[in-house]
N, CA, C and O atoms as a GROMACS GRO file, in nm:
protein
  384
    1UNK      N    1  -0.219  -2.116   1.106
    1UNK     CA    2  -0.194  -2.186   0.979
    1UNK      C    3  -0.302  -2.287   0.900
    1UNK      O    4  -0.289  -2.344   0.792
    2UNK      N    5  -0.410  -2.287   0.994
    2UNK     CA    6  -0.524  -2.354   0.958
    2UNK      C    7  -0.597  -2.320   0.832
    2UNK      O    8  -0.631  -2.409   0.753
    3UNK      N    9  -0.621  -2.190   0.810
    3UNK     CA   10  -0.674  -2.126   0.727
    3UNK      C   11  -0.568  -2.131   0.605
    3UNK      O   12  -0.619  -2.133   0.493
    4UNK      N   13  -0.470  -2.132   0.611
    4UNK     CA   14  -0.378  -2.142   0.496
    4UNK      C   15  -0.388  -2.258   0.410
    4UNK      O   16  -0.404  -2.256   0.288
    5UNK      N   17  -0.376  -2.391   0.506
    5UNK     CA   18  -0.392  -2.519   0.450
    5UNK      C   19  -0.545  -2.529   0.394
    5UNK      O   20  -0.561  -2.596   0.291
    6UNK      N   21  -0.644  -2.474   0.447
    6UNK     CA   22  -0.782  -2.463   0.383
    6UNK      C   23  -0.768  -2.380   0.230
    6UNK      O   24  -0.818  -2.421   0.125
    7UNK      N   25  -0.710  -2.288   0.241
    7UNK     CA   26  -0.703  -2.230   0.111
    7UNK      C   27  -0.615  -2.298   0.038
    7UNK      O   28  -0.658  -2.311  -0.076
    8UNK      N   29  -0.503  -2.351   0.055
    8UNK     CA   30  -0.428  -2.437  -0.029
    8UNK      C   31  -0.523  -2.534  -0.074
    8UNK      O   32  -0.519  -2.561  -0.194
    9UNK      N   33  -0.618  -2.598   0.006
    9UNK     CA   34  -0.693  -2.720  -0.074
    9UNK      C   35  -0.782  -2.655  -0.177
    9UNK      O   36  -0.797  -2.709  -0.287
   10UNK      N   37  -0.840  -2.544  -0.149
   10UNK     CA   38  -0.919  -2.469  -0.236
   10UNK      C   39  -0.843  -2.451  -0.358
   10UNK      O   40  -0.887  -2.508  -0.458
   11UNK      N   41  -0.751  -2.391  -0.366
   11UNK     CA   42  -0.676  -2.351  -0.492
   11UNK      C   43  -0.625  -2.475  -0.558
   11UNK      O   44  -0.603  -2.469  -0.679
   12UNK      N   45  -0.601  -2.604  -0.484
   12UNK     CA   46  -0.563  -2.737  -0.549
   12UNK      C   47  -0.697  -2.753  -0.612
   12UNK      O   48  -0.686  -2.791  -0.729
   13UNK      N   49  -0.800  -2.739  -0.578
   13UNK     CA   50  -0.942  -2.760  -0.645
   13UNK      C   51  -0.951  -2.692  -0.762
   13UNK      O   52  -0.989  -2.752  -0.863
   14UNK      N   53  -0.916  -2.557  -0.767
   14UNK     CA   54  -0.917  -2.479  -0.862
   14UNK      C   55  -0.822  -2.525  -0.987
   14UNK      O   56  -0.855  -2.519  -1.105
   15UNK      N   57  -0.711  -2.566  -0.941
   15UNK     CA   58  -0.619  -2.630  -1.031
   15UNK      C   59  -0.670  -2.747  -1.099
   15UNK      O   60  -0.647  -2.760  -1.219
   16UNK      N   61  -0.741  -2.838  -1.031
   16UNK     CA   62  -0.794  -2.960  -1.089
   16UNK      C   63  -0.908  -2.932  -1.205
   16UNK      O   64  -0.933  -3.001  -1.304
   17UNK      N   65  -0.965  -2.819  -1.166
   17UNK     CA   66  -1.086  -2.789  -1.233
   17UNK      C   67  -1.037  -2.723  -1.382
   17UNK      O   68  -1.088  -2.734  -1.493
   18UNK      N   69  -0.924  -2.655  -1.341
   18UNK     CA   70  -0.848  -2.592  -1.481
   18UNK      C   71  -0.931  -2.507  -1.536
   18UNK      O   72  -0.904  -2.498  -1.656
   19UNK      N   73  -1.023  -2.436  -1.505
   19UNK     CA   74  -1.127  -2.334  -1.569
   19UNK      C   75  -1.051  -2.219  -1.576
   19UNK      O   76  -1.064  -2.136  -1.486
   20UNK      N   77  -0.966  -2.198  -1.677
   20UNK     CA   78  -0.897  -2.059  -1.710
   20UNK      C   79  -0.971  -1.952  -1.741
   20UNK      O   80  -0.929  -1.838  -1.723
   21UNK      N   81  -1.107  -1.983  -1.798
   21UNK     CA   82  -1.178  -1.863  -1.824
   21UNK      C   83  -1.206  -1.793  -1.716
   21UNK      O   84  -1.202  -1.670  -1.713
   22UNK      N   85  -1.240  -1.878  -1.607
   22UNK     CA   86  -1.332  -1.803  -1.486
   22UNK      C   87  -1.230  -1.809  -1.351
   22UNK      O   88  -1.267  -1.746  -1.252
   23UNK      N   89  -1.130  -1.868  -1.346
   23UNK     CA   90  -1.045  -1.880  -1.249
   23UNK      C   91  -0.898  -1.819  -1.258
   23UNK      O   92  -0.813  -1.863  -1.335
   24UNK      N   93  -0.878  -1.710  -1.169
   24UNK     CA   94  -0.746  -1.663  -1.185
   24UNK      C   95  -0.666  -1.749  -1.139
   24UNK      O   96  -0.556  -1.751  -1.195
   25UNK      N   97  -0.684  -1.833  -1.043
   25UNK     CA   98  -0.576  -1.938  -0.991
   25UNK      C   99  -0.524  -2.040  -1.104
   25UNK      O  100  -0.408  -2.077  -1.122
   26UNK      N  101  -0.658  -2.080  -1.189
   26UNK     CA  102  -0.619  -2.167  -1.291
   26UNK      C  103  -0.531  -2.085  -1.412
   26UNK      O  104  -0.445  -2.146  -1.476
   27UNK      N  105  -0.554  -1.966  -1.434
   27UNK     CA  106  -0.483  -1.877  -1.533
   27UNK      C  107  -0.336  -1.863  -1.477
   27UNK      O  108  -0.250  -1.873  -1.565
   28UNK      N  109  -0.295  -1.844  -1.369
   28UNK     CA  110  -0.177  -1.832  -1.298
   28UNK      C  111  -0.101  -1.967  -1.331
   28UNK      O  112   0.006  -1.967  -1.392
   29UNK      N  113  -0.162  -2.077  -1.288
   29UNK     CA  114  -0.102  -2.205  -1.286
   29UNK      C  115  -0.092  -2.254  -1.440
   29UNK      O  116   0.002  -2.323  -1.477
   30UNK      N  117  -0.180  -2.220  -1.513
   30UNK     CA  118  -0.164  -2.236  -1.660
   30UNK      C  119  -0.027  -2.166  -1.730
   30UNK      O  120   0.048  -2.222  -1.810
   31UNK      N  121  -0.014  -2.038  -1.680
   31UNK     CA  122   0.080  -1.958  -1.734
   31UNK      C  123   0.237  -1.992  -1.700
   31UNK      O  124   0.333  -1.954  -1.766
   32UNK      N  125   0.242  -2.088  -1.562
   32UNK     CA  126   0.378  -2.152  -1.539
   32UNK      C  127   0.431  -2.068  -1.424
   32UNK      O  128   0.380  -1.967  -1.375
   33UNK      N  129   0.538  -2.128  -1.393
   33UNK     CA  130   0.623  -2.095  -1.287
   33UNK      C  131   0.698  -1.937  -1.285
   33UNK      O  132   0.715  -1.866  -1.186
   34UNK      N  133   0.731  -1.911  -1.412
   34UNK     CA  134   0.776  -1.793  -1.446
   34UNK      C  135   0.681  -1.653  -1.421
   34UNK      O  136   0.723  -1.543  -1.383
   35UNK      N  137   0.574  -1.682  -1.447
   35UNK     CA  138   0.472  -1.590  -1.430
   35UNK      C  139   0.445  -1.576  -1.280
   35UNK      O  140   0.460  -1.473  -1.214
   36UNK      N  141   0.404  -1.691  -1.237
   36UNK     CA  142   0.363  -1.710  -1.083
   36UNK      C  143   0.490  -1.635  -1.022
   36UNK      O  144   0.463  -1.528  -0.969
   37UNK      N  145   0.611  -1.671  -1.021
   37UNK     CA  146   0.724  -1.596  -0.944
   37UNK      C  147   0.738  -1.458  -0.977
   37UNK      O  148   0.796  -1.384  -0.897
   38UNK      N  149   0.697  -1.418  -1.076
   38UNK     CA  150   0.684  -1.259  -1.111
   38UNK      C  151   0.584  -1.207  -1.014
   38UNK      O  152   0.604  -1.114  -0.935
   39UNK      N  153   0.468  -1.279  -1.028
   39UNK     CA  154   0.350  -1.227  -0.928
   39UNK      C  155   0.408  -1.222  -0.790
   39UNK      O  156   0.367  -1.130  -0.719
   40UNK      N  157   0.502  -1.309  -0.736
   40UNK     CA  158   0.510  -1.301  -0.580
   40UNK      C  159   0.616  -1.210  -0.578
   40UNK      O  160   0.615  -1.148  -0.472
   41UNK      N  161   0.729  -1.171  -0.671
   41UNK     CA  162   0.821  -1.071  -0.660
   41UNK      C  163   0.734  -0.935  -0.660
   41UNK      O  164   0.753  -0.846  -0.577
   42UNK      N  165   0.633  -0.927  -0.763
   42UNK     CA  166   0.559  -0.794  -0.752
   42UNK      C  167   0.508  -0.771  -0.627
   42UNK      O  168   0.540  -0.665  -0.574
   43UNK      N  169   0.417  -0.865  -0.550
   43UNK     CA  170   0.353  -0.868  -0.454
   43UNK      C  171   0.430  -0.825  -0.306
   43UNK      O  172   0.382  -0.756  -0.215
   44UNK      N  173   0.569  -0.889  -0.311
   44UNK     CA  174   0.674  -0.875  -0.222
   44UNK      C  175   0.717  -0.712  -0.212
   44UNK      O  176   0.732  -0.654  -0.104
   45UNK      N  177   0.731  -0.656  -0.331
   45UNK     CA  178   0.788  -0.526  -0.346
   45UNK      C  179   0.638  -0.424  -0.303
   45UNK      O  180   0.655  -0.325  -0.231
   46UNK      N  181   0.516  -0.454  -0.347
   46UNK     CA  182   0.411  -0.387  -0.287
   46UNK      C  183   0.382  -0.404  -0.108
   46UNK      O  184   0.331  -0.317  -0.038
   47UNK      N  185   0.427  -0.535  -0.063
   47UNK     CA  186   0.425  -0.541   0.108
   47UNK      C  187   0.527  -0.450   0.130
   47UNK      O  188   0.490  -0.353   0.196
   48UNK      N  189   0.660  -0.448   0.093
   48UNK     CA  190   0.768  -0.371   0.137
   48UNK      C  191   0.715  -0.224   0.167
   48UNK      O  192   0.716  -0.162   0.273
   49UNK      N  193   0.662  -0.183   0.027
   49UNK     CA  194   0.618  -0.028  -0.001
   49UNK      C  195   0.516   0.011   0.116
   49UNK      O  196   0.533   0.097   0.203
   50UNK      N  197   0.419  -0.065   0.100
   50UNK     CA  198   0.299  -0.074   0.194
   50UNK      C  199   0.357  -0.038   0.350
   50UNK      O  200   0.326   0.052   0.427
   51UNK      N  201   0.443  -0.137   0.360
   51UNK     CA  202   0.512  -0.113   0.495
   51UNK      C  203   0.564   0.015   0.560
   51UNK      O  204   0.562   0.044   0.680
   52UNK      N  205   0.610   0.084   0.459
   52UNK     CA  206   0.679   0.207   0.497
   52UNK      C  207   0.606   0.323   0.469
   52UNK      O  208   0.634   0.426   0.530
   53UNK      N  209   0.493   0.322   0.364
   53UNK     CA  210   0.441   0.414   0.323
   53UNK      C  211   0.251   0.430   0.324
   53UNK      O  212   0.189   0.527   0.282
   54UNK      N  213   0.195   0.313   0.381
   54UNK     CA  214   0.078   0.315   0.395
   54UNK      C  215   0.018   0.264   0.542
   54UNK      O  216   0.083   0.229   0.640
   55UNK      N  217  -0.108   0.270   0.529
   55UNK     CA  218  -0.154   0.230   0.667
   55UNK      C  219  -0.181   0.086   0.694
   55UNK      O  220  -0.180   0.005   0.602
   56UNK      N  221  -0.203   0.051   0.815
   56UNK     CA  222  -0.218  -0.098   0.854
   56UNK      C  223  -0.319  -0.196   0.738
   56UNK      O  224  -0.300  -0.308   0.691
   57UNK      N  225  -0.423  -0.106   0.719
   57UNK     CA  226  -0.518  -0.184   0.620
   57UNK      C  227  -0.455  -0.213   0.463
   57UNK      O  228  -0.488  -0.312   0.397
   58UNK      N  229  -0.368  -0.118   0.420
   58UNK     CA  230  -0.312  -0.136   0.329
   58UNK      C  231  -0.213  -0.259   0.308
   58UNK      O  232  -0.207  -0.344   0.220
   59UNK      N  233  -0.127  -0.235   0.436
   59UNK     CA  234  -0.028  -0.355   0.456
   59UNK      C  235  -0.081  -0.473   0.436
   59UNK      O  236  -0.044  -0.547   0.345
   60UNK      N  237  -0.202  -0.511   0.546
   60UNK     CA  238  -0.256  -0.634   0.565
   60UNK      C  239  -0.299  -0.695   0.425
   60UNK      O  240  -0.278  -0.813   0.398
   61UNK      N  241  -0.365  -0.599   0.332
   61UNK     CA  242  -0.407  -0.627   0.185
   61UNK      C  243  -0.315  -0.677   0.100
   61UNK      O  244  -0.347  -0.755   0.011
   62UNK      N  245  -0.173  -0.630   0.121
   62UNK     CA  246  -0.078  -0.633   0.051
   62UNK      C  247  -0.027  -0.770   0.074
   62UNK      O  248   0.008  -0.850  -0.013
   63UNK      N  249  -0.027  -0.793   0.241
   63UNK     CA  250   0.032  -0.915   0.261
   63UNK      C  251  -0.065  -1.039   0.241
   63UNK      O  252  -0.022  -1.154   0.238
   64UNK      N  253  -0.182  -1.012   0.231
   64UNK     CA  254  -0.265  -1.126   0.189
   64UNK      C  255  -0.258  -1.162   0.033
   64UNK      O  256  -0.284  -1.278   0.001
   65UNK      N  257  -0.228  -1.081  -0.052
   65UNK     CA  258  -0.180  -1.103  -0.186
   65UNK      C  259  -0.088  -1.168  -0.197
   65UNK      O  260  -0.095  -1.268  -0.270
   66UNK      N  261   0.047  -1.130  -0.118
   66UNK     CA  262   0.146  -1.209  -0.127
   66UNK      C  263   0.148  -1.345  -0.106
   66UNK      O  264   0.198  -1.433  -0.176
   67UNK      N  265   0.073  -1.356   0.023
   67UNK     CA  266   0.040  -1.519   0.087
   67UNK      C  267  -0.043  -1.592  -0.025
   67UNK      O  268  -0.023  -1.711  -0.051
   68UNK      N  269  -0.124  -1.527  -0.082
   68UNK     CA  270  -0.221  -1.583  -0.190
   68UNK      C  271  -0.103  -1.666  -0.315
   68UNK      O  272  -0.094  -1.785  -0.344
   69UNK      N  273  -0.038  -1.564  -0.359
   69UNK     CA  274   0.072  -1.575  -0.458
   69UNK      C  275   0.171  -1.670  -0.407
   69UNK      O  276   0.227  -1.739  -0.492
   70UNK      N  277   0.206  -1.689  -0.280
   70UNK     CA  278   0.313  -1.778  -0.248
   70UNK      C  279   0.236  -1.937  -0.263
   70UNK      O  280   0.291  -2.039  -0.305
   71UNK      N  281   0.102  -1.924  -0.220
   71UNK     CA  282   0.036  -2.049  -0.208
   71UNK      C  283   0.030  -2.111  -0.352
   71UNK      O  284   0.055  -2.228  -0.379
   72UNK      N  285  -0.007  -2.010  -0.445
   72UNK     CA  286  -0.012  -2.078  -0.583
   72UNK      C  287   0.132  -2.116  -0.639
   72UNK      O  288   0.131  -2.197  -0.732
   73UNK      N  289   0.253  -2.070  -0.598
   73UNK     CA  290   0.379  -2.103  -0.616
   73UNK      C  291   0.412  -2.218  -0.558
   73UNK      O  292   0.491  -2.291  -0.618
   74UNK      N  293   0.363  -2.256  -0.439
   74UNK     CA  294   0.369  -2.372  -0.375
   74UNK      C  295   0.306  -2.503  -0.461
   74UNK      O  296   0.371  -2.600  -0.499
   75UNK      N  297   0.185  -2.484  -0.479
   75UNK     CA  298   0.126  -2.568  -0.557
   75UNK      C  299   0.204  -2.592  -0.688
   75UNK      O  300   0.235  -2.706  -0.719
   76UNK      N  301   0.233  -2.492  -0.760
   76UNK     CA  302   0.309  -2.521  -0.868
   76UNK      C  303   0.411  -2.607  -0.867
   76UNK      O  304   0.441  -2.680  -0.961
   77UNK      N  305   0.475  -2.600  -0.746
   77UNK     CA  306   0.588  -2.673  -0.736
   77UNK      C  307   0.582  -2.807  -0.646
   77UNK      O  308   0.675  -2.870  -0.596
   78UNK      N  309   0.434  -2.830  -0.641
   78UNK     CA  310   0.394  -2.960  -0.560
   78UNK      C  311   0.451  -2.961  -0.412
   78UNK      O  312   0.489  -3.065  -0.358
   79UNK      N  313   0.452  -2.842  -0.353
   79UNK     CA  314   0.474  -2.827  -0.209
   79UNK      C  315   0.338  -2.788  -0.147
   79UNK      O  316   0.238  -2.756  -0.211
   80UNK      N  317   0.349  -2.794   0.003
   80UNK     CA  318   0.247  -2.740   0.090
   80UNK      C  319   0.293  -2.646   0.191
   80UNK      O  320   0.413  -2.622   0.206
   81UNK      N  321   0.204  -2.592   0.259
   81UNK     CA  322   0.238  -2.526   0.381
   81UNK      C  323   0.284  -2.609   0.494
   81UNK      O  324   0.352  -2.559   0.584
   82UNK      N  325   0.257  -2.712   0.494
   82UNK     CA  326   0.317  -2.826   0.596
   82UNK      C  327   0.473  -2.821   0.567
   82UNK      O  328   0.550  -2.813   0.663
   83UNK      N  329   0.521  -2.825   0.441
   83UNK     CA  330   0.642  -2.832   0.409
   83UNK      C  331   0.723  -2.703   0.457
   83UNK      O  332   0.834  -2.710   0.510
   84UNK      N  333   0.667  -2.605   0.437
   84UNK     CA  334   0.715  -2.452   0.487
   84UNK      C  335   0.727  -2.446   0.646
   84UNK      O  336   0.812  -2.381   0.707
   85UNK      N  337   0.626  -2.527   0.702
   85UNK     CA  338   0.624  -2.541   0.852
   85UNK      C  339   0.749  -2.624   0.899
   85UNK      O  340   0.823  -2.585   0.989
   86UNK      N  341   0.765  -2.733   0.835
   86UNK     CA  342   0.858  -2.806   0.870
   86UNK      C  343   1.005  -2.752   0.875
   86UNK      O  344   1.091  -2.782   0.958
   87UNK      N  345   1.016  -2.666   0.768
   87UNK     CA  346   1.140  -2.590   0.768
   87UNK      C  347   1.154  -2.498   0.865
   87UNK      O  348   1.260  -2.493   0.929
   88UNK      N  349   1.055  -2.418   0.890
   88UNK     CA  350   1.058  -2.320   1.001
   88UNK      C  351   1.096  -2.402   1.146
   88UNK      O  352   1.198  -2.370   1.208
   89UNK      N  353   1.012  -2.503   1.192
   89UNK     CA  354   1.028  -2.581   1.275
   89UNK      C  355   1.174  -2.639   1.322
   89UNK      O  356   1.211  -2.643   1.440
   90UNK      N  357   1.247  -2.682   1.211
   90UNK     CA  358   1.369  -2.730   1.204
   90UNK      C  359   1.477  -2.603   1.232
   90UNK      O  360   1.578  -2.615   1.303
   91UNK      N  361   1.443  -2.496   1.174
   91UNK     CA  362   1.533  -2.372   1.206
   91UNK      C  363   1.532  -2.312   1.325
   91UNK      O  364   1.625  -2.242   1.366
   92UNK      N  365   1.416  -2.338   1.393
   92UNK     CA  366   1.398  -2.286   1.548
   92UNK      C  367   1.378  -2.381   1.662
   92UNK      O  368   1.320  -2.355   1.768
   93UNK      N  369   1.442  -2.512   1.620
   93UNK     CA  370   1.455  -2.603   1.730
   93UNK      C  371   1.565  -2.574   1.824
   93UNK      O  372   1.676  -2.538   1.783
   94UNK      N  373   1.535  -2.592   1.955
   94UNK     CA  374   1.646  -2.556   2.051
   94UNK      C  375   1.776  -2.651   2.008
   94UNK      O  376   1.765  -2.763   1.958
   95UNK      N  377   1.885  -2.594   2.032
   95UNK     CA  378   2.012  -2.648   2.002
   95UNK      C  379   2.038  -2.711   2.109
   95UNK      O  380   2.011  -2.661   2.218
   96UNK      N  381   2.105  -2.857   2.093
   96UNK     CA  382   2.137  -2.917   2.206
   96UNK      C  383   2.292  -2.910   2.225
   96UNK      O  384   2.345  -2.960   2.324
   0.00000   0.00000   0.00000
């Protein structure tokens, strides 16, 4: 998760810079949540298809694309990977 947090910080910097002419991240964030969510959906489908019809390299590439777009969606909503980790930890805590 360390690299995901590093990537998140880099993407936040792109958001602050707001240079939509040269930054795909800034363009996505400028386009808004609906466009970002659409990209997450597209990438999710591509991951699923790669999982059944392509080699490992293609699957890993599609997973990376999906994670990037999820990261942008989290940023758009003001959330972090730490927030995701909290949910996962809560779900997998031993039940007493």
